[in-house]
N, C-alpha and C positions, 0 to 999 in steps of 0.2 A: 503494500499500499504506499503510495507516495507521500512525502512529508507534508505537502500543502494539504492534501486530504485528511491526513491524520490531525493537522492543526485545525482544520475547519471543523471536524467532528468534535475535538475537545473543546473549542471555543464555543460552538453551538450548545453542547451539553452543560458547559460551565454557565452560559447565559441562562439557560433554561433552569438550572439548578438555583441560580440566584433569584430568578422570578418566582420559582415555585416555593422557595424558602421564605421570601419576603412577603408573598401574596398567597393566601389559601387558594387551592386550585378549584378549577371550574366544575360545576355540576350542570348537566343539561336539565334545566329547571322544570319542575311540575307545580309552579307556583302562579299567583295571580296578584294583582294591585288594586288598591282602592284609593280614591283621591277626591278632593273637592275643596269647596271654601266654606268657612262659617260666616254667616251673613246675619245682620239684623232685618228688620221688616222693610227698611228704606234702602236695602242693598248695600250698606256699609260693612266693611271687613271687621270681624271680631277676632283679635289676637289672644293668644293665651287661653283658648278654650280647650278643656280636656275632652278628648274624643275616645270612646271605647268600642272597639269592634269585638263582638262576642259571638263565638260559634253557637248558632241558635240551638243546636241539639246536644253539643258535647260540653258547653260551658266554658271551654278555654277561651282566652281573651288576649287582645293586644291593645296598647294604649298609645295615643298620640296628642300632641299639643299643637294648636294651629299657630302659625307663624305671624309675623308682622302684617302680611297681607291677607290673613284669615285662611291661608292654604293649610290643608291637613293631608297627610299621605301615610298609607300603609304599604310597605313593600314586602315581597316575599311571603305572601299570605297563602294559606292552604285553601284551594277552591272549596266553595260550599255556600250554605246559607248562613247569613249573620244578622245579628241585631246591632244597629249602630245607635249609640247613646252619646249624648253631649250635655254638658251642664256648665253654667256660668252665673255667678251671683247677679241677681236682679233680673234673670231670665227664667222662664219656665223650663224645666227639664224636657229634653228631646229624645225621643225614641222611634226608631224605624225599624220594623220587622221585615223578614223575608227578603233581605237584600242578597241577591245572588251574584257572586263573583265567579268568573270562570277561568279555566285553566289558560294561562298565556295571555289573558286580557287584563286590561286596566279599566275598571268601572269608575266612571266619573259623575258625581252629583253634589249639589250644594245642599248644605244644611241651614235652614232659616229658623233662628230663635226669636220667639215671642217674649214680650215683656211679662214679668211676673204679675200675676193678678188676672191677666187676660185668661190664662188657662193654667190648672195645676200641672198638667203635662201634656205635651204635644206628641201624638202618636201618629205616625205617617204610615200608610199601607200601600201607597202607590208603587207601581212597578218602576225598578231602576231602568236606566237606559240600556239598550241592548247592542249598541253600536260602540266599538272601541275607537274613539277619535284620536287616540295617541299612537296608534300602530300602523306601520306600513306592510306588515306581514300579510301574506295570501294563504287563506286556508279557511277552516271551519271547525265547529265543535258538534260532537254527537253526545247526547245526554243519556243517563241511565234509563230514563223513561223510554226512549227509542229503543234502547238495547232490550228491554223487557216486554214492550208493548207491540213491537213490529214482528212480523213473521220472518223466520230465518230457517234456511235449510239445514244448517248444521250447528247453529248456536256459537259460532266462531266470530269473535269480535271484529277480526280483520275484514270480514265481508261487509261490515257496516261502514267501512271507509268509503265504500262506493256510493253511499248516499250523498257524498259531497262531490262538487265538480272538480275536474282535473284528475280524476282517479279512473284507472282501468282495472278492474278487479280480475283476479285469476283464482279459480276454484280447483282445488286438488281433489279428485274423485277417488283416489287410491291411498292417500296418505293422510291420516287424521291430523287436523290442526295445521295443515301446510298451505292454507290460503294465503295469498300475498296480493299485493297492489302495485301497478306501474303508476308512478307519477309523471304526468306529462309525456315527454318523449324519451324517458330514461328507463333503465331496466329496473326490475322490482328489487334487485340487489342494492340499489342505491337509496334504500329507505333505512332510517335508524329508528328502532323501537325503543321506548323508554317507558319504565314503570315507577311512578313516584320519583323520577329523576335518575333511577338506576338503569344501566344499560341492560336491555333484554334482547341482545342481538346475537346471531350466529356470527361469532367473530372471524370464522374461516371463510364464509360465503356471503355474508351480508343478509339483507332482507328478502332474499329470493324465495324463501319459504315462510315468510311472515316472521313474527317474533320467535325468539328461541324457545321460550316456554309459554304455552297457551295461557292466557288470562281468563279465568272463568268469568262469564258474563255477569253473574250475580255479585261478583266482587268489584265490578268497575262502576265508579261514580260518574266519570265522563272521560272522553279523550279528545284530544285536539289533533288535527291533521294539517300540518304546514306544508303547502306545496311550493312556496316561493317567498323570497325575501326574509327568510328567517334570520334573526339577528346574530350578532357575532358570537354570542354564547353558544350556539349550535354549531357543531362541526362533524366531521367524519363521514358526511353524505352530501351529495350534490342534488339529490332528488327530492326527498321529503324527510319530515320529522314526524313521528307519531309519539305524543305524549299522553299516556294513560294515567289517570289518577283513581286509586282504589278507594273503596269505601272505608270509613272509620267508625269506631264504636262511638256510642253516644251515652247520655246519662240515663238512659232507660234501655232495658235488655230488648233488642229487637233483632228480627231476622226473618228468614224464610225457608220454607220447605217446599221442594218442587219436584216434579216428574214429567216426562214427556215420552210419548211412545208412538211407534208406527210399525206396521207389519206387512206381510205379503198381501194381506186382504185389503190394505188401504193404499197400496201402490199399484198404479197402472202398469201393464206390461210395457217393457222396453220396446222401442220401434223395431230394432233389428232382431230381438227375440221373437217378437210377433211374426216378422217377415220371414225368419227361418223356421218358424213353427217349433221353437225351442221350449223346453220345459222352463217355467219361470223360476228364477233364482229365489231360494227361501230367505228373502231379506227381512231384516227386522232392526229396530233400534229402540233402546230404552235409555234415557238419560234421567238421573235423579241425583239429588243432593240437598244440602242445606247450607245456610249461613246463619251466624249468630254474632252479635256485638253487643258490647254494654260496658258499664263502668267498673273499673277496679277500685278507684277512688274517684268519686264524682267531682266533675269540673277539673280534674287533673290528669288522671290515667284511664286509658280505655283500651279495649281489644275488639278485633274483629277477625272472624275465621270463616273460611269457605271450603266445602268438600263436594267435588263432583265426581260421579261414576258414569262412564259411557260404556254401554254394551251395544256394539254396532256390527251388523252383518250388511255391508253395502253392496248392492248388486251391480255387476258389470257384465256386459255382453261381449264375447269374442266373435266378431262377424267376419267370416272367411268366405267371400262369394266364390272363389276358385276352388275351395275344397270344403264344400258345405258340410261334409261329415265331420269336420273338425270344429265347426262353430259350436260354441258352448256358452251356458250361462254360469258366471262365477260370482263370487262375492269375496269382498275384503272383510276380514273379521278383526275388529279392533275391540280391546279391552282396556279402557283407560281410567286412570285415577288423576285427578287435578286438584291440588291443594293450595290454599292461600291462607296466611296468617299475618296479622298485623297487630303492632302495639305501639301506643303513643303515650308519652308523659310530658306534661307541662310542669317542670321543676319550679319555675318562677314565671312572672309575667314576661320575662325576657329570655328564657331559655326552655326549649322544648327539644325532645329527642325521640326517636322512634326507630322500630325495625320491621322490615317486611321479608317474608320468605314465601316464595312461589316454587312449586314443583309440579312436574308432570311425568307420568310414566305411561307410555303408550305402545305396548306390544301389538303387532298386527300380523295377521296371516291371511293368505289368500287360498281358497278352496274351490274346486270345481264341483258343480252339482250334476254334470253330465257323466254318467257312469261309463259311457263308451268312450270317453276321452281320457288319455293317461294323466294321472295326477302330476307326474313330474313335469309335464308341459306348462303347467299353470301355477304350480306351487311356488311360493315365495314368501318372504317374511321380513320384518324389521322390528328391532327393539330399540327403543329411544327413550333415554332418561334425561330430562332437562330440569335444571333448577336454577334459581338465583336468589340471593340475599342481599339486602340493602339496609345499611344503617345510616341515619340522618341526625345531625345536630344542628338546631337552628338557634341563633343568638342575636339579640337586638341590643345595640349599643347607643346610648343617648336616645335622641328622638327620631333618627332618620337613617341609622346604619344597621344593616342586616347582614349577617353572615351565616352561610349554609355549608356545613362541612358534610361530606358524604364518602362512604366507602361501600363498594359493592363487589360481588363475586358471582360469576355466571359460569355454569357447568353443563356439559352435554357429553353423553356417552351413547354412541350411535352405531348399530350394526345392521346391514341389510343384505339379504341374499336368499338362497334356497334354505328350506327348513333344516337341512342337515349340516350347514356350514357356518351358522352364525358364530360359533366359538372356534372353528378350525377351518380356515379358508383352503388349506391344502386338501381337504376332503373333496373340494370341487373337482379335483383331478379324477376322482372315482365315478363321477357321473358321466353319462354319455355326452357327446358334443351337442351344442345348440345348432339349430338349423334356420338360416335366415334366407326366406324366400322373398320374391319381389313384393308380394302382397301380405305376408304373414310371417310370424315366427313359429317354430315347432321345436320339439325336443326339450331337454332339460333347460332350465334358465342358466344364464352365465353371469349373473349379478353376485358379487360378493365384495362389499366395501364397508368401511366403517372408520371410527376414530374417536378421539376424545378432544373436547374443546374446553379450555380453562381460560378465563378472563378475570383479572383482578384490577379494579380501578379505584383510584383515590381522587376525590375532587371536591371542589368548593366554589362559592360565589360570595362576593363582597358587593353589596348594593347600598347606595346612600344617595341623599338628596342635598343639593346646595343651591340656594337662590342668591340673586343679586349680581351675578356674573354675566350680564348682558341677557338676563332672564333666568329661568329655573333649569337646573341640570340634574337628571337622575343618571348617576354613574354606576356602572357595573364592570367589574374586571375580575380576572382569575387566571387559572390554568388547569391542566389536567395531566395525569400520568396513568398510563395503563399498560399492564404486562399481560401478554397473550401467548399461550402455548397450545399448539395444535398437533395432535398425533394423527397422521393419515395412514389407513390401512387399505390396500387394494389387492384383491385376488381375482377380480372379474376376468372371465374368459381363459382361466386356467383349464377348463375342459374344452376349450376350442369352439369356434363358431364357423361352421361350414356355410358358404354363400352360394346360392343358386340363381342364375340369370336366364336359363333356358326353359325351366319348366317349374310349375308349382305342384305338379303331381307327386305321388308317392314314389319312393326309391325303388328301382328295379335294376338289379345288377347286370341285366343283359340290355338295358337301354342307356345309351351313352348320354342322352339328353337329360336323365334323371340324376346324373352325378354332379357333384358341386364343381364350381370353377375357381374357388378361393377358399383358403383357410386362414383364419386370424386367431392367434392363440397367445396367451401370455407365457413367456419363458424368462429365466430358469424357474422362477417361483413367485410367491406373493411379495408384495412390496411393503415397506413400512418406513415413513419418514416423519420426523418431528420438526416443526418450524416454530421458532420463538421469535417474539417481536416486541418492541418497545415504542409506545406512542406517546408523544408529548404535545401539548398545545397550551397557548396563552392567548388572552383576548382582552380587548377594552371596548367598551361600549358606552356612548353618552346619548341620552335622549334629552334634547335641548328644546326648551320652549321660549324661543326669543319674544314672543307675543302670545297673549291668550288665544287659544284655538289653533296654534300652528306649532307643530312639533318636528324637529329635525333629528333623525337617528343617524349617528356617526358611529362607525365600528370598524375594527380591524381584528383579524385573527391570524394567528400563526400556528401551523402544524408541522410536526416532523415524525416521519415513521422510520424507525430503524430495524431492519429485518436482516440480521446476519445470515449470509449464505455463503457457502463455499462453491465457486464456480469451477468445479473440476473439469478439466479437459475442454474448456471453453476457450478457443483461440482469440476470442474478442477481449478477454481479460489478461492483461499483463501480469497480475497478481491475482490468484484465484480467491484470496481473502478480500479483495477490493470490491466488495458488494456495492451496488448502486444505492444512492440515497439522495432524494430530492430535498434540497435545503432551501428552496425558494418559495415554499408554499405559503405565501402571504396573501390573504384575501381581505380586501377593502370591502365595506358595505356601507351604503348611504341610502337613506329613504326619508320620505316626508309624509305627514299626514296633516290635513288642514280641515277644521270645522268652520266653514264659510259663514254659517249663521250663528255660531257660538251658542248652540242649543243642545249640544251632545247628541244630536240625532242624525247628523250628516258628516261623513268624512270622505274627502277626496285624497287618495294616496298613490305613491309610486316609489320607484326606487331602483337601485342597480347594486348587484351583489356578485361576488366571485365566490365560488363554492368548490372545495376540493372533495373528491371522493376517496375515502380511505382505501389505500392499497392493502388488501387482506392476505393473510397467510395462505388461504385457498387458491390464490392467484399466482402463487410462486412455488407450490410443492412439486409441480411437474418438472421445474428446473433442476430439482434434486434427483428425482426418480427416473428421468428420461433424457439423461445425458449421453454422451458419446459411449461410456461404458455404464452398465447397469446391471442389477441383479434381478430386475423385474421390468419387462417391457412387452409390448405387443408386436409379434412378427407376422408378416404375411407370406403366404405360399400360393402362387408365385409373388415375388416382392413388388413388382411394379406394373403388374397388369393381371387381368384375370386369365385363367387358362383358356385358350381359344377353342379347345376341343368340344365341349358339351354343346355350345351354341351352333356349331357346325355339323352336329351329329357324330362326333367322334369321342372316343374315350379320352379323358384328361391324361397329360403325359407327367404332370408333377407328381412325384412319388408320394406326397402327403395327401393326394386327393383320391387315391385308388385303393386304400386299405379297407377291405370289405370282409365282414364276418357273415355267418349265417343269420345273425340277427340285425344286420345292416352296417351302416358306415361307422367306422371308429377311427380315433386318431392313432397314427403310427408312433406309439410312445417310444419304441426302441430306437427308431430313426431320430426322433426329436431329441431323446436324451443324449444321443451321440453328438448332435449338432450343439446342443445347449445343455450341458450336464447340470443337474439340479444343485442348488447351493453354491453356484459360483457366479462371478461377475463376468459378463460377456460383452462383446462389441455389439452395441445396439443397432441391429439391422432393420428395426422399425423406424418409427418417426422419432427424431431427435428434437428436443426442445432446449433452445438457448435463451438465456437471460440476456439483456441488452445493458451494456455499462452506462448507456445514456438514458435509461429507463426514467420516466417522469410520472408524477401523480396525475391521473385524469382530473379535469376540472370543468367547471361550467360557468359562463357568464349569463346571469339572469337579469332581465329588464322587465319591469311591470308598471302599469298604470291602471287605476281603477277607482271605484267609489262604493260606499255603503249608505243607505238612506233608511232610516227607521219610519215606517209608515204608520198607518192607523193601528190602534191597538199595540200589540207588541209583535209586530211583523216587520221585516226588513228586506230590502232588495239590494243585492250587491252584484258588482260586475267588474272583472279584472281582464286585462289583456297581458298575457305573460309571453316573453320571447326567451327561449333558452338556446345558447350557443355552446353545445358540449364539444370540448377540444381535448387533444392529447389522449384520445380514446384508444383502446386496445385494437390493434390490427396486425395481422400476422404476414410476415414476408418470408418466403421459402428461399434459403440460401442454396438449396440444391434442387432447383426446378428440373423438369425433364421436358422432352419433346417426344410425342407419340410418333411412331414410324409411319403411321398413316391415320386417316380419320376414323377408321374402324374402332369401336369401343373395345374390341378384343385385342388390339394391337399392343405391342410392347411399348413401354416408356423408357427411354434412354436418358439417364440423368447426367448433369454436367460434371458432378465430383465423384470420381471412382472411389473415394475414401469412405462414401457413405451409400448405403443400399437404398434407403428411403428418403423421405423429405426431411430437410433440416429447417425447422421453424424458428424464426426470430421473432421475439416480442418487439413491437414498435408501437409508438404513440401518434401514428399517422391517421387514425380514425378521427371522425368528427360527424356531428349531426346538428341539425337546426330545427327547432320546434317552436311553433306559434299556436297559442291557444286563447280561445275567448271563453272564460269561465263565468257562468251566470248562476245566481242562486236567489230564490225567493223563499223566505222561511216564515212561518207563522207559528210562534211559540204557543204552548198550551194556554188556553183560556176559553171560557164559555163552551167547554166540552169538546173542543177539536183543536187539532194542530196538523200542520202539514209542512213538507219541504219539497221544492221543486229545483232540481239542479240539471244544468245543461252545459255541455262542453262542445265547442267546435274547434278541431284541431287539424293542423297540418304539420308534417314532418319529412324531412329528407335527410339521407345519410350517405356517406362514402362507403364504397365497397371496392376491393381490389380485384383487378383482372390481370394475372401475371402470365406472361409468355417469356420463358427463360428468364433473363435478368431484367426484362422490361416490366416494371410494376406500374400499371396504369390505375389511377384512382378515378372512379366514376361515381356519379350521384344517382340515387334512386329513392322512391318513396320508402319511409321506414315500414318494417314489417309488422310491428306490434301496436302501432297507433291507430285508433278507430276515429274516423273523421266525426261522427256525431254520436254523442252519448246523452241520453235523456233519462233522468231518474225522478220518479214521483213517489213519495212516501208520506203517510200520515195516518191519523186516526180520528173517529168522531163517536162520541157518546150519543146514542139513539135517544131523541126526545120522547118523553112518555114511558120509556122502559129503563128506569133507573138500574145502573149496574151494567147495562148492555153496551158494548163498544165494538166497532167494526175498524180494522186497520188494514193497510195494504202497502206493498212495495211493487212498483213497476218499473222495469229496466228495458230500455230499448238501445241496442248497439248496432251501428253499421258494421259491415263485414271487416275482417282482417285482411291486410295486403299479403299476396303470395305470388309465386312465380310460376307461369305456365311454361313448361320446358319439354325437352325431347332428349333423352340421354342415349338414343340409339347410335349416336356417332359423336365424335370429339372434333367439331368443325375447325377449331383454331389449333388443335394438336398440342394443347398446353398440358395434357395429362389429367385434366380435371373434367370430369363428366358433369357439367353444368352448362346447359345450352338453352338460354331463354328463347322462346319463339316470338316472332314479330306480332304486331297488333292483329287482333281478330276475335271471332266469337267461336267458342268451343263448347262442345256438348258431350257429356258422358253417354256411354251406350247402354246402361241399365235402365230398367223402367222408371226409376226414380233418379236417373242421371241429371246432373246440374248443367245448366247452360250459364257460361261465365264469359263475360266481355273483358278482354285484356287490352290495356294500352301498349303491350310489348315491352320486353326487357325485364329486368329483375324488379320483382314486386309490382308488376304491371297490372295484376288482377285483383280483384276484391272478392273475398270469400262470402259465405252466407251471412246474412245479418241474423241478430239474435233478439229475442223478446221473451221476457218472463214476467209473469204477474203472480205475486204471492198474496194470499188473503188470510186474514184471522178475524175470527168472532169469538169474543170473550165475554164473561158475565161474572161480575163481582158480587159475592154474598156476604155481608157483614156477619161475622159470628162472635161479636163481643166487642168491648171497648178496645179500639185500636187494632183489631184482628179481621182480616179479610181473606175469603176463600175465592181464588180466581180459577174458574174453569174455561178452557179455550180449545177451539178447533181451528186448524191451519190447513189450507190448501197451497202447497208449493207448486208452481207452474199450473196454476188453476185452469188455464185454457188448454193444457196438454199439447202446447206447441212443441213440435219436433224441431230442435235446434241443432242442426248439423255442424260438425267441426270442419275445418278445412280439408278438402279431400285430397287424394293423391293427384299430383299435378304433373306427372311424368307421362307423356303420350306414348312412350315406348311400352308401357304396361297397360295395354288397352282394357284388361279386364277390371282394372281399378280406377282408371283415369277419369277424373271428376265424377266418380261414382261415390255417393255417400258411404262412409265406412264407420263413423263414429259420431256419437252425440257429444256436443260441447260439455266438458266436465263442470260439474257443479250445477247443472240444470237438469235435473232428473224428470222422468215422466211425472205426470200429475200424482202428487203424493199428499195423502191426508195424515195429519199428526194430531193426536190427543194429548193435552197436558192440563195439569193442575199445579197452582202455585199458592201457597198459604203463607201470608205475611202477618207479623205480629210485632 
């Protein structure tokens, strides 16, 4: 490692040490603010007034004294309902109840005191403003009432993010709790999930599967979804921030007991199961649990606990039109425990501490219900243990300084694969090979991976207010240190995967076309790699109010990721210990918010920010396991082309493709062990992955402009235009490209570097994309028995993709594949007049289709060795009776897939069963219209049997499903 680099690292770490030692480190906050002025009846300022904000149900409180201009402020407040009290000699005591302050928001209202004698006490019950006139952030809040009153297919809180604009949800139909959301034009991995300020992320892969540990719905008070212009205290993600706040105990013992069930009798038959006349899968679901919270010491110490159990057999149909005898109804079997505990203690009016513990254990299995199909072909399993614990200490110093110190630990232990190999990956070798046909997969599975994820974080925030410096300033500053260790284990494809291009039919030793034309197999054995990382950050934020009603947000954040890697045999590194480290990740953020009428009902907002996406350990483990020499890599036979024999009606010539026993195809283990002796390190003849010494952290420039306006009652309209310029994104360059000897897809690919057999992929930061979104929301808060929310997003996105021919890497622009142009979501509920306790609610979602590529891989037109040949513009139709007709603009992502529509409905009835106790019975219809929502079909014209013919239902939107439930609250 060169001297200059060593000095750079030492100086950077020294600077961060000084900052972190002098300033408590940053927490990604789950707090709120409350502010206003103390006034007399003539509008004059009242200084020196004691203001008390008391948690309405828990009794804990904070105090503030109004300043010379009558201003009072509460910083770092726990979101929830408060009672505001004020008292000054000569004036009647003031009391305002049901003041709701929401996560990440600053609620503003003035307190008007009346002279003593006019009233013994002034009690105000009007609603507080619902528009935050001090913030330029883009996003929204979902409340606990929506979580428990609206219908939900799986009761996963992540799916409720899609109630807000700017969110594209993704439902996982095979892995419990793995729902995720795409913010704007960015991947789901670019989302950070926080629970009560503690990190609840998969530190190896990001938010691609949602939060690390699933948060029980009954334990959530509310959550905030920030999709743009989040302030400098938030980092590590360029896409979005999800801040969830848990429920806390109160001065009364309160809680809930709930259950929800559905079964085969209440679920309509799947479209493809019905089409193939399959036996309906024996699906069922039963979720039940309870919550309880209450006082340990009234007004001082409280607890809250939640326990959920999920028993779920989720139906999945394997639809194989070319081999209908293999079609089958299956189900995923999940048995989940979900636990949450919270403790809070107010030691004094100025000091509060608390602890939260969240844990999820979710083993899952897949079983076939068709007895005539081998269990091995569809059996698979995963075990997942996730947990997090976070401890917080909040301290108030003087009248306006708040310090929050926080420590958290997040853990995951995950394994996935065949039922027999969860503990011993090498046993996958004893299974038969997997079979990959053009339109389906057969044989035993080839999945076997897992690992451990450990993240320790220490963090803090200092917030304080100062007036008189050209206006008022709310300062916030701090830093963060996080240590992450990830163990990656990979044994997938140890049993080998035979690929077939010429036939989907059963294997016949006498028929050359039924033979495989390629084998991919992991050699010499399973891999294991541990990656450790250190993340540092520091920030400064100033919310400056130069004049009443106008706020300028000025912030800057610095982040540093240090992931020590050894670049063995990588010729791009002069010193293998000289791992790349981007030391220039400085992100300025500026925004404004203007209340033009100074009535706290309107805000015009906008801003610019630079956001870095954390480079995660899961992005670099391939650099360790797939180098020039490796003890575990995927090798192909033949190496650089398919065997031309089967597609031309001749037997394959590669010796690894002709090993046949009486029971069918097998891997030639004797030959394989000779070439790659188990337990050794070998020259990687598969794909080599190279790190880049110039690797940078991907980042995003975000610009936005918008407004919110509180309308009649407690409703509000908001609209924001958001532009994201995503830069330095991951894009692979092949350092060992090839040239196919002819345009035939069967032809050999000759590579330019004889020292490597396959591709040599280099990580580069050449990728980029641009997203423009118009995000509109109209929200009516609960009142007069009804509430609703309408969210709409209009989006456009383009991205760069690479088209490489030998050393010529051309970057071309195309539409983004995962961004939907129109998204409309309507949700809400109404209490039926004349039928006390009866309520109807619904969620309706409409999406335009996802972009994809119409192509033909029957040839390699430009001979670059990559079988990806987009077709020109035109209209194309599948040949099945339900084949889709798709119009394509030509090129990559030129076509638009099927649109989606889902209507979920709920009817509930409340029955009072005593003082403060209610029994709620409900019935839900998920996908009430029984709309068949197709997934993107096969887009390869070469495979005519599946080309544009629907094969799968979009995950997360099942056939019409009835669900019964009961919820008892006390």
